[in-house]
SEGU-50005 format. One record per residue (C-alpha): x, y, z; chain. Coordinates in steps of 0.001 Angstrom, whole numbers. Layout:
% residues N
> c1, c2, c3, mol
> X, Y, Z, A
...
This chain:
% residues 642
> c1, c2, c3, mol
> 4, -58, -33, A
> 2836, 2484, 833, A
> 4570, 1328, -2334, A
> 1642, 2289, -4473, A
> 1260, 5694, -2729, A
> 4750, 6388, -3422, A
> 4386, 5447, -6999, A
> 1377, 7761, -7340, A
> 3167, 10716, -5835, A
> 6145, 10046, -7972, A
> 3998, 9948, -11264, A
> 2187, 13371, -10330, A
> 5319, 15065, -8988, A
> 6291, 18425, -10427, A
> 9805, 17479, -10653, A
> 9093, 15509, -14006, A
> 7193, 18239, -15407, A
> 10214, 20368, -16027, A
> 8566, 23629, -15576, A
> 10193, 26869, -16732, A
> 12078, 28439, -13580, A
> 12427, 32175, -13748, A
> 14464, 34407, -11554, A
> 13389, 33656, -7846, A
> 14239, 35923, -4793, A
> 14358, 33657, -1647, A
> 14107, 35610, 1656, A
> 14807, 33046, 4265, A
> 17508, 33399, 7296, A
> 17423, 29494, 7838, A
> 20379, 28143, 6014, A
> 19079, 24582, 5868, A
> 15824, 25669, 4481, A
> 17549, 27911, 1909, A
> 19711, 25091, 815, A
> 16542, 22553, 535, A
> 14660, 24961, -1503, A
> 17544, 26015, -3873, A
> 18468, 22391, -4187, A
> 14697, 21378, -5023, A
> 14363, 24374, -7692, A
> 17859, 23799, -9519, A
> 17233, 19979, -9464, A
> 14417, 20678, -11778, A
> 15811, 23453, -13571, A
> 19612, 24129, -13348, A
> 19574, 27496, -15118, A
> 16963, 28855, -12625, A
> 18308, 31988, -10719, A
> 17893, 31816, -6961, A
> 19046, 34881, -5328, A
> 18851, 34864, -1300, A
> 18133, 37732, 1159, A
> 18358, 36805, 4967, A
> 16218, 39874, 5968, A
> 13897, 42359, 4914, A
> 16545, 45116, 4611, A
> 18462, 42734, 2386, A
> 15355, 42075, 316, A
> 14861, 45868, -20, A
> 18328, 46273, -1437, A
> 18021, 43602, -4141, A
> 14641, 44715, -5501, A
> 16102, 48258, -5730, A
> 18734, 46953, -8315, A
> 16506, 44259, -9868, A
> 12869, 42889, -9569, A
> 12308, 39101, -9444, A
> 9632, 37238, -11236, A
> 8400, 35996, -7909, A
> 9711, 36187, -4193, A
> 9391, 33387, -1600, A
> 9375, 35296, 1723, A
> 9550, 33677, 5209, A
> 6844, 35225, 7643, A
> 9331, 35630, 10390, A
> 12594, 37365, 9589, A
> 15266, 38859, 12121, A
> 13988, 42292, 11429, A
> 10546, 42008, 10955, A
> 7809, 40174, 9273, A
> 6661, 39531, 5628, A
> 3560, 41529, 6165, A
> 5699, 44726, 6112, A
> 6316, 44292, 2440, A
> 3216, 42975, 1120, A
> 1076, 45226, -948, A
> -2809, 44696, -1453, A
> -4286, 43725, -3564, A
> -1512, 41417, -4933, A
> -1795, 42811, -8531, A
> -1122, 46406, -7506, A
> 2761, 45142, -6811, A
> 5475, 44720, -9352, A
> 5833, 40903, -8763, A
> 3919, 38273, -6805, A
> 5010, 37383, -3301, A
> 4574, 33917, -1765, A
> 4692, 33688, 2234, A
> 6273, 30741, 3887, A
> 5858, 29819, 7624, A
> 7054, 26809, 9762, A
> 3858, 26575, 11552, A
> 254, 26233, 10166, A
> -2246, 29035, 11505, A
> -5350, 29898, 9644, A
> -5307, 33318, 11125, A
> -1801, 33932, 9945, A
> -2676, 32715, 6673, A
> -5907, 35056, 6172, A
> -3840, 37930, 7425, A
> -1113, 37172, 4957, A
> -3511, 36612, 1948, A
> -5518, 39787, 2960, A
> -2185, 41946, 3198, A
> -1451, 40885, -498, A
> 357, 37527, -477, A
> -364, 35603, -3965, A
> -76, 32096, -1989, A
> 895, 30913, 1640, A
> 2582, 27654, 2501, A
> 3593, 25853, 5840, A
> 7091, 24600, 5478, A
> 7514, 20485, 5322, A
> 9359, 18076, 3285, A
> 6411, 17777, 932, A
> 6045, 21267, 541, A
> 9722, 21781, -291, A
> 9484, 18957, -2789, A
> 6827, 20426, -4723, A
> 8228, 23940, -4388, A
> 8869, 24148, -8416, A
> 5265, 23096, -9220, A
> 4015, 25831, -6547, A
> 6175, 28377, -7995, A
> 4970, 27547, -11467, A
> 1292, 27504, -10467, A
> 1953, 31014, -8957, A
> 3242, 32361, -11931, A
> 594, 31035, -13920, A
> -1874, 32710, -11699, A
> 236, 36099, -11965, A
> 62, 35946, -15545, A
> -3557, 35503, -15572, A
> -3685, 38431, -13317, A
> -1790, 40521, -15411, A
> -3559, 39653, -18532, A
> -6761, 40455, -16806, A
> -5399, 43663, -15664, A
> -4525, 44549, -19457, A
> -7744, 43345, -20722, A
> -9620, 45784, -18153, A
> -7299, 48481, -19089, A
> -8062, 47972, -22918, A
> -11582, 47741, -22218, A
> -11594, 50985, -20303, A
> -9697, 52667, -23177, A
> -12082, 51249, -25863, A
> -14988, 52538, -23561, A
> -13364, 55931, -23601, A
> -12888, 55806, -27454, A
> -16447, 54782, -27988, A
> -18001, 57521, -25399, A
> -15598, 59893, -27307, A
> -17107, 58731, -30680, A
> -20540, 58554, -29163, A
> -20497, 62387, -28000, A
> -18323, 64003, -30920, A
> -19919, 62241, -33920, A
> -21889, 64690, -36177, A
> -25068, 62553, -36303, A
> -27520, 62173, -33425, A
> -27599, 59142, -31614, A
> -30365, 58006, -29362, A
> -32147, 55328, -27123, A
> -35801, 55358, -26324, A
> -38557, 53339, -24990, A
> -41271, 52162, -27327, A
> -43569, 54720, -25361, A
> -41389, 57556, -26490, A
> -39391, 58202, -23195, A
> -35734, 59355, -24221, A
> -33145, 57416, -22154, A
> -29984, 58506, -23999, A
> -28900, 60932, -26591, A
> -25452, 62415, -27616, A
> -24806, 66087, -27735, A
> -25394, 65986, -31641, A
> -28975, 65114, -31102, A
> -29370, 67616, -28117, A
> -28129, 70236, -30268, A
> -30043, 69205, -33134, A
> -33386, 69738, -31360, A
> -32403, 73040, -29631, A
> -31749, 71855, -26122, A
> -29267, 73026, -23740, A
> -28753, 69443, -22179, A
> -29741, 65795, -22097, A
> -31655, 66463, -19068, A
> -34008, 68885, -20653, A
> -34399, 66711, -23694, A
> -35397, 63802, -21466, A
> -38308, 65651, -20165, A
> -39797, 65516, -23559, A
> -41994, 62611, -25096, A
> -41527, 61703, -28503, A
> -44838, 60076, -28836, A
> -46721, 62971, -27384, A
> -44821, 66008, -28610, A
> -41782, 64835, -30758, A
> -43250, 64716, -34153, A
> -44906, 67092, -36407, A
> -47407, 64475, -37559, A
> -48381, 61805, -35172, A
> -49160, 59341, -37828, A
> -45344, 59410, -38825, A
> -44729, 57951, -35155, A
> -47148, 55549, -35577, A
> -45572, 54353, -39039, A
> -42319, 54196, -37429, A
> -43578, 52006, -34547, A
> -45450, 49660, -36799, A
> -42294, 49247, -38964, A
> -39846, 48815, -36389, A
> -42040, 46453, -34408, A
> -42784, 44389, -37507, A
> -39134, 44229, -39119, A
> -37016, 44882, -36114, A
> -35530, 47785, -37696, A
> -35844, 50795, -39883, A
> -33557, 52364, -42492, A
> -33409, 55883, -43608, A
> -36915, 56850, -42160, A
> -37917, 60134, -42828, A
> -40072, 62221, -40631, A
> -40339, 65818, -39332, A
> -39522, 66504, -35602, A
> -40241, 69599, -33618, A
> -37519, 71606, -32039, A
> -37652, 72954, -28539, A
> -38581, 76430, -30024, A
> -41336, 74976, -31912, A
> -39629, 75061, -35430, A
> -39480, 71908, -37582, A
> -36220, 69751, -38504, A
> -36681, 67193, -41003, A
> -34611, 64020, -40064, A
> -33699, 60807, -41614, A
> -33183, 58043, -39147, A
> -32273, 54315, -38812, A
> -32968, 52265, -35687, A
> -33278, 48832, -34540, A
> -35478, 47086, -31596, A
> -33650, 45683, -28875, A
> -35606, 42730, -27169, A
> -35301, 40348, -24417, A
> -35218, 36661, -24342, A
> -39089, 36552, -24468, A
> -39105, 38935, -27496, A
> -40451, 41921, -25705, A
> -39159, 45217, -26941, A
> -36868, 46794, -24553, A
> -35899, 49828, -26090, A
> -34804, 51298, -29738, A
> -31409, 52382, -30530, A
> -31238, 54718, -33570, A
> -29172, 57229, -35475, A
> -30378, 60480, -36811, A
> -29412, 62980, -39579, A
> -30442, 66316, -40000, A
> -31402, 66681, -43699, A
> -33658, 69859, -43381, A
> -31197, 71844, -45616, A
> -30956, 69131, -48198, A
> -34718, 68672, -48284, A
> -35491, 72534, -48396, A
> -33048, 73016, -51393, A
> -34832, 70152, -53063, A
> -38304, 71542, -52019, A
> -37118, 74847, -53591, A
> -36842, 73405, -57056, A
> -40261, 71715, -56557, A
> -42330, 74552, -55754, A
> -41443, 75251, -51897, A
> -44278, 77012, -51524, A
> -46738, 74267, -52111, A
> -44624, 71726, -49878, A
> -44869, 74312, -47191, A
> -48464, 74763, -47480, A
> -48970, 71111, -47250, A
> -46833, 70954, -44348, A
> -48943, 73647, -42525, A
> -52261, 71725, -43561, A
> -50751, 68515, -42010, A
> -49647, 70594, -38946, A
> -53293, 71860, -38801, A
> -54593, 68415, -38937, A
> -52383, 67403, -35905, A
> -53368, 70453, -34043, A
> -57034, 69930, -34684, A
> -57211, 66327, -33656, A
> -54691, 66233, -30966, A
> -56109, 64902, -27540, A
> -54306, 67197, -25574, A
> -55616, 70893, -25245, A
> -53431, 73185, -27589, A
> -53625, 76919, -27560, A
> -51839, 80253, -28392, A
> -52483, 83292, -26307, A
> -51598, 86758, -25990, A
> -49268, 88083, -23449, A
> -52161, 90150, -21857, A
> -54344, 87018, -21300, A
> -56668, 86335, -24351, A
> -56875, 83407, -26444, A
> -55842, 83625, -29876, A
> -56988, 80363, -30782, A
> -57289, 76792, -29392, A
> -58052, 73315, -30644, A
> -61373, 71575, -30011, A
> -59913, 69236, -27128, A
> -59125, 72419, -25127, A
> -62401, 74003, -25916, A
> -64238, 70629, -24710, A
> -62107, 70777, -21492, A
> -63336, 74291, -20851, A
> -66899, 73239, -21464, A
> -67411, 75012, -24682, A
> -68844, 73349, -28119, A
> -65946, 74900, -30373, A
> -62952, 76621, -30210, A
> -64599, 79824, -31890, A
> -67192, 79949, -29099, A
> -64487, 79426, -26202, A
> -61948, 82254, -28120, A
> -64966, 84681, -28401, A
> -66270, 84075, -24755, A
> -63110, 84089, -22708, A
> -61875, 87616, -22687, A
> -59639, 87259, -19622, A
> -58112, 83986, -19003, A
> -56865, 84778, -15474, A
> -60371, 85550, -14266, A
> -62507, 83171, -16398, A
> -60106, 80059, -16523, A
> -57793, 80157, -13491, A
> -59465, 79352, -10123, A
> -56988, 81605, -8798, A
> -56165, 84453, -11098, A
> -52963, 85309, -9502, A
> -51627, 82019, -10726, A
> -51238, 83267, -14281, A
> -49043, 85824, -13129, A
> -46932, 83229, -11410, A
> -46830, 81113, -14535, A
> -45730, 84105, -16751, A
> -42770, 84929, -14210, A
> -41677, 81211, -14236, A
> -41472, 81265, -18089, A
> -39466, 84260, -17830, A
> -36976, 82810, -15610, A
> -36705, 79463, -17641, A
> -36796, 80902, -20897, A
> -38039, 77892, -22581, A
> -40913, 75380, -21952, A
> -42344, 75600, -18360, A
> -44687, 72947, -16880, A
> -47014, 73790, -14004, A
> -50096, 72253, -12349, A
> -53201, 74318, -11955, A
> -56723, 74164, -10980, A
> -58729, 75403, -14011, A
> -62721, 76434, -13994, A
> -65175, 75256, -16850, A
> -67762, 77179, -18232, A
> -70454, 75727, -15868, A
> -68142, 76380, -12815, A
> -66816, 72867, -12290, A
> -63086, 72801, -11292, A
> -60815, 70326, -13038, A
> -56901, 69795, -12624, A
> -54481, 70402, -15388, A
> -50893, 70159, -16120, A
> -50005, 73101, -18256, A
> -46806, 73033, -20775, A
> -46035, 76685, -21774, A
> -43546, 78551, -23705, A
> -43087, 82189, -25185, A
> -42859, 82579, -28896, A
> -40552, 85578, -29837, A
> -40630, 87616, -33098, A
> -37719, 88125, -35519, A
> -36135, 90751, -33170, A
> -36250, 88308, -30184, A
> -39079, 90059, -28351, A
> -41826, 88012, -26818, A
> -44722, 87888, -29328, A
> -47399, 85615, -27630, A
> -47532, 82242, -25499, A
> -47994, 78537, -27091, A
> -48813, 75741, -25091, A
> -50578, 72604, -24336, A
> -52922, 71379, -21116, A
> -53230, 67674, -20184, A
> -56337, 66980, -17971, A
> -54762, 65255, -14781, A
> -58154, 65621, -12635, A
> -58730, 61557, -12315, A
> -54948, 61301, -11433, A
> -55128, 63727, -8647, A
> -58340, 62210, -7304, A
> -56790, 58842, -7215, A
> -53514, 60378, -5453, A
> -55772, 62115, -2823, A
> -57700, 58897, -2303, A
> -54504, 57028, -1906, A
> -53216, 59789, 561, A
> -56389, 59756, 2652, A
> -56171, 55840, 2685, A
> -52558, 56042, 3783, A
> -53488, 58462, 6528, A
> -56113, 56485, 7957, A
> -54001, 53309, 7915, A
> -51310, 55269, 9831, A
> -53866, 56543, 12300, A
> -55056, 53270, 13036, A
> -51762, 51673, 13138, A
> -50319, 54041, 15537, A
> -53239, 54260, 17889, A
> -53774, 50472, 17919, A
> -53755, 49320, 21708, A
> -51229, 46332, 21124, A
> -47609, 46491, 19810, A
> -47787, 46639, 16177, A
> -44995, 46000, 13407, A
> -44905, 46222, 9722, A
> -42241, 44135, 7936, A
> -41255, 43470, 4488, A
> -41104, 39957, 3170, A
> -39152, 37775, 2712, A
> -36516, 39447, 4491, A
> -38483, 40286, 7374, A
> -37057, 43747, 8045, A
> -38974, 46208, 10135, A
> -40514, 49045, 7973, A
> -42833, 50867, 10758, A
> -43879, 50292, 14328, A
> -46609, 51908, 16339, A
> -46409, 53928, 19601, A
> -47043, 50989, 21949, A
> -44094, 48985, 20373, A
> -41474, 50807, 22376, A
> -43710, 50474, 25571, A
> -44191, 46704, 25274, A
> -40652, 45609, 23853, A
> -38197, 48469, 25261, A
> -36793, 48989, 21974, A
> -37282, 52565, 20206, A
> -38553, 53163, 16773, A
> -34942, 53924, 15637, A
> -33621, 50889, 16781, A
> -36226, 48457, 15186, A
> -36380, 50029, 11754, A
> -34440, 47973, 9351, A
> -33867, 45067, 11564, A
> -35756, 41660, 11784, A
> -37323, 40459, 15397, A
> -34349, 37887, 14981, A
> -31908, 40526, 14954, A
> -33421, 42135, 18157, A
> -33709, 38625, 19743, A
> -37088, 39546, 20732, A
> -38484, 35701, 20701, A
> -37497, 33751, 23824, A
> -37732, 30332, 22230, A
> -36613, 30149, 18580, A
> -39011, 27045, 18128, A
> -42034, 29647, 18874, A
> -40519, 32025, 16124, A
> -40085, 29240, 13451, A
> -43641, 27657, 14421, A
> -45285, 31129, 14194, A
> -43711, 31854, 10644, A
> -44430, 28271, 9505, A
> -48280, 28698, 10264, A
> -48131, 32153, 8717, A
> -46565, 30796, 5399, A
> -49100, 28022, 5275, A
> -52425, 30119, 5962, A
> -51315, 33671, 5367, A
> -52803, 34595, 8841, A
> -52013, 33547, 12539, A
> -54260, 34593, 15426, A
> -53584, 34708, 19344, A
> -50483, 32643, 19062, A
> -49111, 32397, 22764, A
> -45597, 32973, 23264, A
> -42951, 34488, 25585, A
> -41012, 37467, 24256, A
> -37794, 39049, 25447, A
> -38209, 42707, 26582, A
> -34930, 44950, 25958, A
> -34431, 45084, 29605, A
> -34069, 41370, 29975, A
> -37675, 40763, 31430, A
> -39892, 38285, 29826, A
> -43356, 39113, 28378, A
> -46163, 36585, 27898, A
> -48386, 37787, 25002, A
> -50809, 36790, 22131, A
> -49365, 37113, 18710, A
> -51064, 37711, 15468, A
> -50016, 38312, 12024, A
> -51171, 38553, 8334, A
> -49409, 38850, 5099, A
> -50695, 40747, 2237, A
> -49487, 42157, -1142, A
> -49217, 45592, -2368, A
> -47936, 46486, -5858, A
> -46535, 42949, -6269, A
> -44506, 43231, -2960, A
> -45332, 41291, 254, A
> -45770, 42436, 3717, A
> -46502, 41461, 7087, A
> -48442, 43322, 9584, A
> -48190, 41606, 13337, A
> -49589, 42588, 16668, A
> -48382, 41349, 20244, A
> -50663, 41999, 23127, A
> -49109, 41638, 26498, A
> -50864, 39145, 28604, A
> -48212, 38934, 31351, A
> -50142, 40715, 34168, A
> -53312, 38450, 33232, A
> -51598, 35360, 33108, A
> -50124, 36242, 36465, A
> -53291, 37091, 38194, A
> -54739, 33731, 36652, A
> -51904, 32046, 38330, A
> -52541, 33683, 41677, A
> -56279, 33164, 41499, A
> -55566, 29478, 40831, A
> -53020, 29249, 43762, A
> -55594, 31094, 46146, A
> -58458, 28601, 45121, A
> -56238, 25494, 45764, A
> -55287, 26991, 49058, A
> -58831, 27772, 50319, A
> -59848, 24100, 48940, A
> -57014, 22778, 51079, A
> -57813, 24719, 54052, A
> -61540, 23964, 53902, A
> -61160, 20009, 53341, A
> -58513, 19869, 56251, A
> -60132, 22240, 58682, A
> -60999, 20656, 62052, A
> -63900, 22890, 62098, A
> -67063, 21732, 60759, A
> -67868, 23609, 57526, A
> -70564, 23629, 54915, A
> -70651, 25991, 51664, A
> -74401, 26543, 50613, A
> -75825, 28747, 47704, A
> -78767, 31106, 47989, A
> -81786, 31006, 48332, A
> -82406, 27378, 48938, A
> -79392, 26188, 50905, A
> -78064, 23902, 48118, A
> -74961, 22182, 49594, A
> -71894, 22934, 47386, A
> -68974, 21789, 49351, A
> -68972, 19999, 52847, A
> -65903, 19308, 54508, A
> -65005, 15821, 56405, A
> -65265, 17394, 59672, A
> -69052, 18533, 58949, A
> -69906, 14959, 57810, A
> -68333, 13615, 60882, A
> -70229, 16163, 63080, A
> -73256, 15219, 61637, A
> -72827, 11646, 61439, A
> -73296, 11120, 57865, A
> -69547, 10176, 56648, A
> -71036, 6877, 55191, A
> -73951, 8207, 53240, A
> -73839, 9170, 49586, A
> -72615, 12804, 48809, A
> -74818, 15600, 49643, A
> -73494, 18105, 46757, A
> -76307, 19644, 45220, A
> -78990, 19113, 47842, A
> -80613, 21222, 50255, A
> -79896, 21244, 53817, A
> -83631, 21900, 54424, A
> -84509, 18503, 53003, A
> -82822, 16950, 56479, A
> -85162, 18290, 59057, A
> -86152, 17428, 61663, A
> -83255, 14727, 61937, A
> -80411, 17215, 61715, A
> -82467, 20084, 62932, A
> -80885, 22828, 65545, A
> -82273, 22436, 68957, A
> -82223, 25303, 71642, A
> -80645, 24884, 74986, A
> -84163, 23556, 76557, A
> -83962, 20993, 73902, A
> -87018, 22571, 71765, A
> -86913, 22504, 68032, A
> -86098, 26125, 66767, A
> -88181, 27962, 64227, A
> -86741, 27260, 60976, A
> -86804, 30892, 59962, A
> -84840, 31633, 62852, A
> -81924, 29465, 62679, A
> -78694, 31082, 61945, A
> -78501, 29399, 58553, A
> -81954, 30701, 57556, A
> -81031, 34026, 58684, A
> -77859, 34016, 56908, A
> -79659, 32921, 53721, A
> -82187, 35852, 54228, A
> -79267, 38363, 54293, A
> -79635, 38982, 57989, A
> -76984, 39379, 60398, A
> -75943, 36257, 62576, A
> -74011, 35701, 65672, A
> -72402, 32821, 67581, A
> -75176, 30830, 69302, A
> -74694, 27884, 71394, A
> -77010, 25063, 70181, A
> -76989, 21083, 70102, A
> -77784, 19081, 67199, A
> -79135, 15427, 67027, A
> -76937, 13568, 64817, A
> -78169, 10449, 62591, A
> -77353, 8025, 65101, A
> -79634, 9985, 67680, A
> -76681, 11155, 69798, A
> -76526, 14945, 70404, A
> -73709, 17342, 69876, A
> -73225, 20863, 71233, A
């Protein structure tokens, strides 16, 4: 068996693989180890260069003159530890370093690797024999690290070149969603459309306000969704200042693995000058008239309210959509009827001056939310997008804008806000401790006011942590059981368990929880009702009952407990049974003492049977005050007892 193992080791020995041996720097102060390592390395490759340094000082001196391809450094040297010369991460250094030590210690190994060692070995005969292979492996790993660094550097340089090309190319490049939201655009496109920055351009939606003719966008979408790309598609876009630019674009649809379109990547070229020059030779006036007619068609049929107004507050024109929003049958009727926009359209007339001031500050398109009044007096919410149109001299001429009806959206937001306020009020005022957590991580999102009183933890201490993080469950089994029931049924009610208070006290409680989903996210709302005092009272009551029963049973004084008004026997102790001489008779529980007269009737001191209604028992049952009286009773066997 030993021979077989030796043969196997010999077969896999790195000594027979003849790896290439580089220039090696060996930092070791133990001559025997130096000799063994040098011999092992040079027995495989006699041409290998092995330089030796006996201290960190010598090591630093050697690398000042020439850098090795790899350094083997003993952890403990006369003037310090190998950790002092390590560089982290390893690839930040000029060459790899392998740390050696005479005793194996995982903590030292981890410390060395974190400090920047490429490898860590514990000196032994087998390790010395395998040293050539270990060095070769370390150098291969180092080579891979260097190649990766070069690849990452090349990738960064490539990205910089691409970014430079992307930003400086003359044609416009973009990325948009199918709904028209602009995700990316280079400077050429931003400039082409008259914007100062990508952020301003990104506020614009191509579908709603990008094309001079909405039908062009529809054709583009139909073609790219059907064929996955479009080439040399010509359309007319609207610049920020309202002027038109004729573009030629090519784009392709980027889809996920299910075939759903994620976005469009495209290139746009401004061909306005080219088309205008061509149009000049083909009756430019007719082309412009046709373009105006198409723009008018877009203006007339748009779903958004579009208008032009004077600087002093009168409508110049509006489209049918805006007339309808304002409660008029036609644009003409609205324009003629509304002589003061501030007074007749705005619910707060001063808001129009605020809008005008905002536009003058921005200098471009301004979007402001306002409340507007219809012809019949009803109020609606609208989002106004407005800009100043200037004349050839650059002076303000009139306003141009469009209004979007957001009434329904505002109502929805208000209902949601009210719902959240109600939930928050109920949540905070709940009598028990309440906690709202996200699932499946169980992190606390909110707690109510009673949470701190019941658990001892403040809201700040609880947020972002789980009940497990706070060690709130006394018994982990209860927590696992509760969560198992919750996962199975979605709801758990009145689960009784002990909880740890922050102070160390144990609190008994009834725990309930229910999961629910909002916008595809799962949550858990839980309650804890502290029943510690109730359980303590129940325990004390139980102990008192047991004590009374034991006292009653063991008392030498004859005692009987009856209920009113018929003297029904509830409890009769042994002393009383013996006194009456009925120890051997069946239980009298549930029967009336009055049923046993006159055999057990009280007698007065003269031996006369007393009036039943005057007996102490009868008087007590009638609610009268009684006192100790001396009487005798005839027992069942005829004997008398005082």
